[in-house]
N, C-alpha and C positions, 0 to 999 in steps of 0.2 A: 517402459524399461529406460533406466538410466545409462548413461555413456560407459560406466564401468561394467555392467551386465553385458551389454552389447559387444564390447571389446573382448569380454571373457568367452562368449559365444563364438565370436570369430575366430579367435585363437584355438578354441577346441575344435571347430568345424575344421580348420587346416590341419590340425593334428590328426583328425579321422581320416581326411582326404589323403594324407601323406602315408597313412598305413594301408591304403588301398592297393597299391601295386604289390607290396610284399605278400599281403593276404591273398591276393589273386594267384601269385606264384605259388604259394602254399597249397592253395585250393586244388591248383592244377596237379601239383605233386601227389596230393591225397587221391585225386581222381585216377591218376596213373597207376597207383598202387592198387586200387580197388577194382580196376577193370582189367579184362584179359583179352588177349589177342589183338584183333583189328579195332576193337572198341577203345583202346588206349589213344588212338589218334584223335579222338573227340577233346581230349584234354589239351592238345597242342595249341590251339588258337589262345586259351587262357594264359598259358605258359609264355607264348610269344608276346602277348599284349602286356602282361605283367613285367616282363624283361625289358621290353621296348619303353615302358614308362618310367622304370628305374634307370635305365641308361639315359633317357632324355633328361630326367631330373638331375642326374649327375653331371651331364654336360652343361645344363643351364645353371646350375650352382658354380661350376668351374668358371664359365663366362662372366657371371656376375662378380665373383671374387676377383677376377682378372681386371674388370672395370673398375671396381673399388680401388685396387691396388694402383692401377695407372692413375686415378683421379687423386690418390694420396701423393704419389710420387710427383705429379705435376703441380699440386698445390705446395709442396715443399720447395719446389725449384722456383716458383714464382713469388713466393713471400721472402722479404728481405731478412 
């Protein structure tokens, strides 16, 4: 495989991985709708994991953007 095909597969795999948490949350919501009574609790772990992954991703994105902004600001101040 050439470098372009590998890069494309890498980008596609990251896209599918990024859809994993929202799809897990949707799956949990569907499971809650289809179950009755105490069986609904079985969908709780999937909902918690999906929500946790989405929150973790958002926090990581925010930190990464803050680091980039800090680096840009420091490079502006250090250059003449």
